[in-house]
N, C-alpha and C positions, 0 to 999 in steps of 0.2 A: 320337307319330309324327313327334318331333320328327327332325329332318336334322345327322349330326354334321359341321363341315366341313370337322375334319380328315381324315376318310375320304370326302369326297365323292368327292374326287381317283380314289376306287378303281373310279368306272364307267370312268371314261375310259382305265382300264390293260388293258382287256378288251377286244382288238379284236372279236370277232363283238356282244357287248354297243353297242359305239361303232359298231358298223356298223348294227344296227337299231336306235338311237336317232338317227340321220343318217338314216335311212332314212324311218321316223316321220312326222321334220321336215319334210322334204321332200315328201314327199308329202303332207302337210297345207298345207304351202304351197304347192302347185301347186292342192289344192281352194279355199285361201281367194282365190289369183287369179284362178281360172275363177267366183266366186261376186261376180266384179266387174268381169265383161266383160259389158256388157249386151246383151241381145235385140235383133238389128237390127230396124229400122223401130219405134223405143219415143222415144217423147216425154219422155226424161228429166226435164225441165222438171215437165210435169204430171204425169208421174209421184210425181216428190217432195213436189210439194203434196198430192195425193191422199193420200199415204201418210201426211203429217204432220197431215192434217186428215180425212180421212173413212176410212182403213183401218178395220175394224169388228175388235172384237178378237178373234174366230174367226181374221181372218186376220193379226194379230198376232201370235196362237199359234200359224198353223202357219208363220211365217216364225221365231221361235225356235227351231223344229228345223232349219232351215235354215241358222240362220247369217249374216241378212240377207240372201242371193240371192232369195231370192223377194221381199222388199219391194224390191231390186235389180233384180228381171226378168231375173237372169242366165242366162246360159247353163247354167249348175248349178242353176236353181232349184226344178227337182223333185227336187233330192238324191238320199239312197238310198232315198228313199220307196217308188215301185215294186217295189223289193229286198226292204223288208220286208214289204208286202202280199205278194209273191210266195212269201216264206221263210211265212210264217203257213198260206199257202192250202193247200202241200205239204206242213207240220208236221201238219195238221189231216187229208191224205189219208192222209196214212201213222198216223192211229187211226182212221180210219173205212174205208179201204178195205184190205182184206187184200194185193193185192198188193204195194203201196205201204209196207204193214208189213213184209211178208217183205223186200222191199228195203233196209227199213230197219236189217234185221238182216244183211246181209251183208256186213259189215265195211266195209273203204276201197272197196271196188269198189261197193256200194250207196251209200254217203256220195256217189260220187264223179259217179251215175248222177242221184241226186236235187238233187245241186247244180246239172247240168247240165239239170235240167227246171226247176229257181228262177229259173236263166239265162233261158232261152226265155220262161217267164211272166213275167219281169219287164221282158223287153223287149216282150210285148206291152200290157203296164199299161204301162209307160211311152210309149209312141205314143200310147193314150190317155187321159192323162193329159195329155201333151205338146198335143194338141187341144182337148180341154176346158179346159186351161189358156190357150192362144192364144185362143180364143172369149170367154174369161171375159173379158180382158183389151180386147178390141173393144166391150164391152158396157159394162165398169166406169164409164169414164168419155171426154166426148167427147175429141175431139183426142189421147187418149194413144196409139194406134195412127195412124201418120205415113197409112199406105197400107190400110186395110183391107179383107177378101177370102178370096177365097178362098189367092190365093199367099202371102198372110198367115202362114195357119194352117198351110197346112201344109209352110212352110217352117220356121216356127216350132214345129212339131210336130217334124220331123225334128232341127232342131237342140237340143231341151230331151231328145227322147229319146236322142239320142247323149250329151248331158249326161249326163244318169242313168247310161247302162249304163260310161261311162268315170268318173266316183264308185263304182259296182257295183265295176269292175274295180280302180279305186285302192284299195277295202276288203280283195279281195280279196288284193293286193299286199303291204298290211299286213300281213297274217294269213302268208303266206309270208316276206315277208322282213324285217317290221317289228316294232313290241312293241305287243302289247294284241289285241283283236276287233277287225279293220278297220272296221264298221260302225260301232258304239258311238265308237270312236277318232273317227270323222268327225263322227258327232252331238255329244260332247264337245270338239272342235273349235268347229264352229257356235256352241255355248253359250257355250262360254268365253269366245268374240272380242264378246260381248254383254254379258258383265261390265263393263269400264270405263266404258262405254256407262251403263251403270246405276246405278251407283256417282257419276258426274259428274253425273247427273241426278237422284240422291238428295241431295247436297251444293249443286247447284245450286239446289233446292227451298228448302234449308235458307236458303240465302245470303238467296234472296229472300221470303223468309216466306210462300211456298206450303206449306210442310212444318215442322209448330211442332216445339222441342227437344224435346220427350215423345215425339212420331212419330219422329222421325228417332232417336231412342235405339231405340226397341221393332221399328225395323226391323231394324236392325244386330242387336240383341240376340237378336231372332227370326231372321235368319239366323243368328247365330253357333249358338246354339242346336239348330237343324235339322242343321247340317253336324255335329256332336259326337254330337246322336243318330242319325245315318247312320254318322257312324264306328264309333260304339260296337255298334251292332245288326249291322252290316255283318259283323263280327267274331265274333259270337255264334254258339256251335255246341253240339252235344251230341256228347259222344266217348263211342262204344260201345268197350269195351276185345274183342280179340279173344285168346284163348289158341293156342298152339301146341308141340302135343305133342310128342316127340324122336320122329324118323324115322330110319329106312334105307334108304336107294334106294343099292342097288347097291354097291359099294366105302364110299359115300362116309354120314356120321353126319351130322344135320340135329339141331341142342340145339333144343330147345325156347327159346317166348320169347312175347313179347304184345309188341300193336301199337294202335292203334285207327282208329276209319274215323270221320271228323266228320262231324256230320249238321248244316249250315250251318241256321240260323234262315231265311234267303234264301238258297236253295239256287239259286234263279234268274235273282237277279242284276237288272241293269235291263230285262232282257229283256221280265219281261209289262208294263211301263212304255213298253217300245217299240211293244209287239204292239197292246196297248189305243189308244197312241195313234192308229196307222197306221188300226187298225179303227173309229176314231171318226170320225179330220179325213176321211179319204180317201172315202168315199161322200159324205159332206156334202159335201165340196169339190166331186168330179165331179155332184152336182145344181147344187149354186149355179152352176158354169160351162157347165153346158151349157142349163140350165131359168131362166135369169137373167130371162128378162122373165115368166115363168109368176107369178103372186101367190100359186098356189094352194103351188105347190112352193117357191118363196120360205118362205111361212109355215110350212111343215109344216117346212122346215131348217130356221129361227130354234128351231125347240123343241129342237136337237141343237145348237145354238151353244155355244162354252164358257162356262161359267161359268154355262148356266142348270140349275137342278134335276134335270131328268133328262138333263143332261150327265154332272154328277156322280155320282149315281146309279148308269149304266151303265159310266160310269170305276172306278167300283168295282166294280159286277159284272165287268166284264170285266179287270180287274188278278188279281182271286181267282181266277178262271178260269183264264186262262194260268199264271198260279203253278200250281195243281196241274197245267195240261197239259205244262207245259214241264219240269217236276221231275219229271216221271212218264218222259217223254222221253230226260234226262242221266241217272234212274235206275232202273235196275233189281235189283229186290229180289229177286228169282227169282236171274239171273243173278248175285248178286253173293255171294248164299247157298248156290249151287251150287260158285262159283270156291271161299270159305272151307271149303267140306267138301272138296273136291281136295288141298287144301292142308295139309291138318290141321288147320283149325284151327277153334275151337269158342267161342262166349259162355256163361261160365259163368249157370249153371240155365237153358240153352235148347238142346234137343236142336240136333244139324245138321239141315240140309236145312229142310225145308219150315216146321217150327216158328222156324225161324231168319228165312225169307224171310217169313214172317208177322208177326214182329216188328218187321223192318226198316218194314214197310208201315206198324204201328201207329206207328211213332217219324217215321215223314213224315208221317202224317196230326197226328201229335201238335204234332212241330216246324214244319211245312208251313201248319198253320192259323194262328198267330202270324205268322207272318211272311207272310203273302199280306194280314192287315192292317193290319201294319205298314206294307205297300207302299202301300194303298191310305186308307191313315189320312194317309200323309204326304203322295199326291197331292193329294186334295181340302182337306184342312185349314188352307192356304196362300188358299188362294181363297176359302176360309168368311170367315176372317179379312180377307181384304181385300176382303167383302162387306160391313163393319163399320168401316172408317178409309176415310179418304178418301187414302191414301197412291198418288202418282203411280208410284210403281216399283210392280211387281209380282215377289215373291218366290214363286216357281217351285216344291215339294214334286219334282217331276218333274225338273226340270232340271237343281236341284240333287244329289238321287241319283242321277241319269245321271253329272254332275261327279263326283262323289266319289265312284261306285263305279268309275268309268272308273280315275280316278286311283289308287286302293286297287290295283287288278287290276294295274298296270303297274306299282307300288311293289315289288308281291309278288316279281312277275317278276324285277323289278331286283335287290330283296334274295336271292331263293331264287340267282338266277346268281352273283351275287356269293359269295355262299355256298359255293355248289357248286366255285369256284374257289379257296375256303380263303380268301379276304377276309374283313374283318370285318363288310364293310357300310357301307351309308350310312346309316343309321340311327343315333342313338342308345345306348349300352347299354340297356338295361332297355325300350327303347321301340318293342323288335322288335314286327311286327305279327306278332301272336297272336291265336288264338282262345279265346272266354270261352267256359264252359260254360253252356249253358241248359235247367235242370231244370224 
């Protein structure tokens, strides 16, 4: 996936592509600015000392997905988490409640209605999370909140919820006017912005002697191996070839031909990782915010803290669950088989209609299980290795997957746009993003 410098300029020759990239980077710049504007009423000196000394692994893990906004207790501290939680709830409703399921099948109108419900729910969740975070800030460290009380809680709740809704709106604008999936791109920006700090910390540890040469090389090699594995497997796919018979429609004759349907190893992309993280972090964070002074609640919440065996097991289970759920939402075997039949297509050796749909379901299960296990292993393997090595730098598989996955998605979109406009693309010849067959 090397970039041809001589053809890289092709990106700037297409006005639409130029405009989309400019809008995306401008939106991310606004997001990063909001991630550094502190919440009013916070003593930033005490906050900095607390984060450098006493912040828990769970809190630092949450901050990883907010791009430092939570660590800074910024107006965008909630990030896009309430919107993600709302999306999870709505998508679960489309599977469990018939009326929501029918709405999901009504095309653009149903999609717009579900999006509107998601926004309403995200608004309510952002208010809850904002109030919870304000309450937690009052109890976290003495002197952290300059003037604690209900005025601070209500003011912080409103500011944080408005900030979260603005980030949600920003993501939707990226969907429409920018490049890539808005929510994923925002999370991607938050993760990537922390990479220079991690690299500096790693080299600093080597210089000061905190990290040995062997451990330094191991961390670098492990991170590069993870990136290579992600790039390879994210492009893995099983191709199902469709044959089309010669047809006569009115005065027109359509010659027969063939095409293929790609069944990707990871059809759900980074969504299961993001959803599983939200499902595990949001309830525990809420408990720690509201019931910070109750020892029993804190003891219970610590069982689910980041890095604990229970948290690891639940992460694996939720990633596998959401992989299947999200794949079933975006891929309908019955509808796909019916569309192929109506267009005169068929798979060699398989009867059109019901048998084709059953074959598609079989392929989804066969390809989907390794894909789900790959996501789960990628999420937990680095933290397991982290438990055996004394490295101050966390190589997080989920963060790498989101960063690489979003990067690959945007690269594919740019490449497809360039090829569609009869340009050679910006990847070197022979390095174009192609899928690999998985048998």
